[in-house]
N, C-alpha and C positions, 0 to 999 in steps of 0.2 A: 569583490565578490568572489567567492570560493566556488570553483566548478571542477567536479570530478566526473569524468565520462564512464559509463557502464562499459566494460570491455568484454563481458561475459566469461572471462577467465575465472576458473575456480567456482563457477555457480554449480551447486550440488543438485539443483532441482530445475526442471524445465518449467518455464511459465507459460499459462494458457492466456493467449490474447483475448481480450474481451473488451467491451465498452459499456460503461455504466456510471452510476453515481454512488459514491459512498460518503460518509461523514468523517471528517478529520478535526482534530482539536489539540491544542497544547493543554498541559496539565493545569486545571483550575479555570479554563476558558470554555465558552460555548462551542459546540460543534458547528461546522459549516460544510456545506456540499463541496465535494472534490470529485474530479473525474478520475476513474480507475481504468487504467490501460492494459494491465495484465495482472495475473495472480498466480501464486504457486503456494504450496502449503507453508513455505517459510517466509513469504513476503509478497510485495506487489510494487507496481509502478503506478504512481498518481501524478496527476497535474493539480497543483495547489494554486491558491489565489495569491501567493507570494513566493519570493525566492528563498527556500529553506537553506540551512546550513548543514553540512555533513557533520554527523554526531548528534544532531538535534533529536530529542525524544518527542514523538507525537503519539496520539492515540487515533487508532483507524476503527470505525464502526462498520462492519460488514453486515449485509442483510441476515437477520435472524439471530445474531449472536452479540454478546456484550463487547464493548471496545477492547481492542487489543493494543497494549503497549508495543510501541514500534520505534525503530532508530533509522534515521536517514543514513544511507550508505553512500549515495552519489546523488549529484545534482547536475541538471543541464537546464538552466533558466528556471522556468516554474515546475518542471518535471523532476521527479525524485524517485530513486529506488529505495524502497522501505523494507527492513527486515524485522519481522515480528519477534518478539522476545521469547514467546512460546509458539512453536509452529501448530498449524491446524492439522488435526487428525485427517487421514485421507478421505473418509467419508464425509467429514464436515466441509472439507475443501470442495468435494464434488458437489454437495448440495449448495453451498454458497456461489460457486461458479455458475450453476444452472440458474439460481435466482437472479444473478447479476444479468446473465445473458437473456433471461425472459422479462427483464425490467421490474422485478419485484423487490 
């Protein structure tokens, strides 16, 4: 099992702590619910139903927008740090964070 801990070194954006559910999937598969633990315009921390691998590509569906291609950057058990291949615009980030916090 490959485990890489997030040490916050070199992080270019502060993440907003929140709790909610998003959907995640691998290319060509059905999406399944995943817990989101924090969010930034460039990525998020999620808890998945399996132990992911660093470098793995997954798709994250956030409330109100299409799935975002993402890459697993670090892993700690079922939790993973995910980097979006295309960062969210600040206004979109604010709207999505608000929707997750309100449970929509």
